[in-house]
VOMITOR-379705 format. One record per residue: x, y, z of N, C-alpha, C, O in turn; residue in three letters. Coordinates in pm, whole numbers. Each point is the difference from the previous one (the first is absolute). Example, Ala and Ser with C-alpha at 12.3 -4.5 7.8 and 13.67 -1.06 7.14 Angstrom:
BEGIN
     n_px     n_py     n_pz    ca_px    ca_py    ca_pz     c_px     c_py     c_pz     o_px     o_py     o_pz    aa
     1319     -569      780      -89      119        0       90      120        0      104       -2       66   ALA
     -139      107     -138       82      119        6      -77      109       73       51      111       17   SER
//
This chain:
BEGIN
     n_px     n_py     n_pz    ca_px    ca_py    ca_pz     c_px     c_py     c_pz     o_px     o_py     o_pz    aa
     -653    -5178     -690      130       81       -7       19       56      126      -92       68       45   MET
      224      -89       38       19       59      124       79      139      -18      101       18      -69   ILE
     -164       68      141       43      143        0      120       21       84      -11       -9      123   GLU
      123       36     -179      124       37       91       19      153       12       18       76      -95   VAL
      -22      -40      225        6      146       33      163       43      -25       95      -71       32   GLU
      -85      200      -93      142       47        4       54       30      137      -73       14       98   SER
      194       -5      -96       66       28      147      -44      139       35      -17       30      118   PRO
       -3       61     -219      -52      144       50     -144      -18       47      -32       50      107   GLU
      -51     -113     -175     -139      -13       47       -2      -60      130      -72       54       84   ASN
      140     -157      -52        4      -75      109       48       86      120      -53       -7      111   GLU
      153       87     -140       65       86      111     -110      113       23      -26       27      117   GLU
      -38       38     -215     -114       84       24     -108      -62       79      -49       68       89   ARG
        8     -181     -108      -94      -76       65       15      -15      146      -85       21       86   SER
      220      -64      -71       52      -32      143        5      152       81      -39       16      116   PHE
       80       60     -178       -2      149       58     -145       44       46      -22       57      107   GLY
      -64      -89     -192     -140       31       10      -45      -79      134      -59       53       94   GLU
       93     -173     -102      -35      -94      113       50       49      133      -75        2       98   PHE
      211       42      -90       44       42      121      -50      128       42      -14       21      121   ARG
      -20       91     -228      -65      111       41     -136      -18       77      -32       60      103   ARG
      -37     -149     -167     -143      -27       66        0      -71      130      -93        5       81   LYS
      214      -81      -64       11      -50      152       22       90       79      -72       11       99   ILE
      181       83     -125       45      115       77     -115       97       48      -11       45      114   ARG
      -73      -21     -219      -96       99       13     -133      -72       39     -105       60      -25   SER
      100     -178       80     -118      -90       36     -125        9      -96     -117        8       36   ALA
      161      -10     -156     -102      -33     -100      -39     -127      -41      -50      -23     -111   GLU
       73      -73      207      -30     -137      -35     -130      -34        3      -38     -103      -55   MET
      -46      187      121     -154      -29        3      -75       86      -68       35      117      -10   LEU
     -146     -163      -47      -86       85      -67      -64      110       89      -24      -18      120   SER
       -2      133     -186      -71      102       64     -125      -45       84      -22       36      116   ALA
      -52     -117     -188     -134      -55       62       48      -83      137      -65       13      103   ALA
      177      -94     -107       27      -70      123       47       93       89      -36      -12      117   MET
      118      117     -151       54       95      111     -119       78       64        3       23      121   GLN
     -107       18     -197     -119       55       54      -77      -79       95      -60       49       96   ARG
       64     -166     -124      -69     -109       86       82      -12      132      -55       13      109   LEU
      189      -36     -122       70        8      122      -17      104       80      -28      -21      118   LEU
       42      148     -166      -42      115       71     -124        7       66      -12       50      112   GLN
      -93     -105     -184     -148        6       48      -18      -87      124      -82       28       87   ALA
      172     -152      -81       -5      -79      117       90       18      102        4      -81       93   ILE
       84      198      -99      107       29       78      100     -124       15       52      -18      111   HIS
      -26      -57     -207       72     -113       22      148       44       48       65       87      -59   PHE
      -21     -152      168      139       22       44       71     -131       14        4      -54      111   ASN
       51        1     -214       46     -119        1      104      -31     -108       61       98      -43   GLY
      -32     -215       -7       97      -28      -91      -73      -88     -119      -74      -94       28   ARG
       99      131     -146      -30      -68     -123      106      -67      -56      107       59      -13   LEU
     -120     -191      -26       93      -62      -59      -32      -60     -146     -118      -31      -16   SER
      192       13      -79      -29      -51     -106      122      -79      -70      106       59      -21   VAL
     -122     -174       -8      105      -96      -46      -26      -22     -143      -98      -60      -43   LEU
      197      117      -33       -2       -8     -159      122      -89      -44      112        7       49   VAL
     -150      -85     -144      109      -81      -75      -28       -2     -144     -115      -16      -42   GLN
      203       28      -23       -7       -4     -154     -105      111      -54      -56      -17     -108   ASN
       36      118      179      -83      107      -30     -145      -19       31      -86       79      -40   GLY
       57     -193      119     -138      -32       42       -4        7      149       91      -36       74   GLN
     -209       88      -36      -33       -6      151      -25     -141       56     -101      -56      -42   VAL
      178      -10      130      -19     -122       37      -62       -3      137      -52     -108       26   LEU
       45      195       62      -58       21      124        9      129       58       99       70      -22   LYS
     -198      -30       97      -31      130       51      -68      -24      135      -75      -90       34   SER
      124      198       34      -71      -23      144       32      134       76       66       91      -49   GLY
     -120      -91      170        0      121       92       15      -37      137      -45     -104       48   TYR
      114      195       16       19      -18      159      -35      118       65       61      104      -21   GLU
     -163     -113      105      -44      117       79      110       54       81       94      -68       43   GLU
     -111      205      -22       97       63      101      -58       13      127     -112       48       17   GLY
      197      -96       90      -48      -11      136       38      102       78      -68       22      101   TYR
      181       60     -129       39      119       76      -36      120      -88       66       40      -96   PHE
     -169        5      136      -48      136      -69       28      108       74       -4       -4      123   ARG
       38      119     -197       20      136       72     -129       41       68     -112      -24      -44   GLN
      142       89      158     -121       73       48      -43      112      -90       79       66      -68   PRO
     -210      -48       71      -34      137      -70       33      118       59       -1      102      -69   HIS
       32      -95      194       33      133       75      156       30      -39       69      -83      -59   SER
      -21      213      100      136       36      -16       99      -83       66      119       12      -31   GLY
     -156      -95      119       90      -78       93       53     -115      -88      -72      -66      -75   VAL
      207       48       90       52     -123      -83       35     -101       94       57       41      101   THR
      -80     -182     -111       69      -84       96      121      -69      -45       18      -20     -120   ALA
       60      -15      202      130      -49      -41       19     -135       64      -17      -19      121   ARG
       55      -75     -209       27     -145       71      153       -6        8       83       44      -80   LEU
      -64     -120      212      145       -3       24       26     -136       39      115      -36       27   GLN
//
C-alpha cells in the first residue's frame, strides 16, 4: 500500500527541511566534529534525487584567511 501524506504533513515536513538548511543542520554532529578537527576549509556538495543521495563530493578551499588579525583583500 502506498502511503499518501496529507498536505498539512507535507507542508510541515518541507518547513522542517528549510529550517535545517538555514541553520546548517544538514550534516550529522559527528561529521561536523570531524570537519572541525581537520580544519576543513572548502565546499561540500551533495546531489539528491527522489530523496536519495546520488553523489557527494568536496572541494578544498585555496584562499584561506590568515590566522593573524590582518585580512587580505583581492581586487
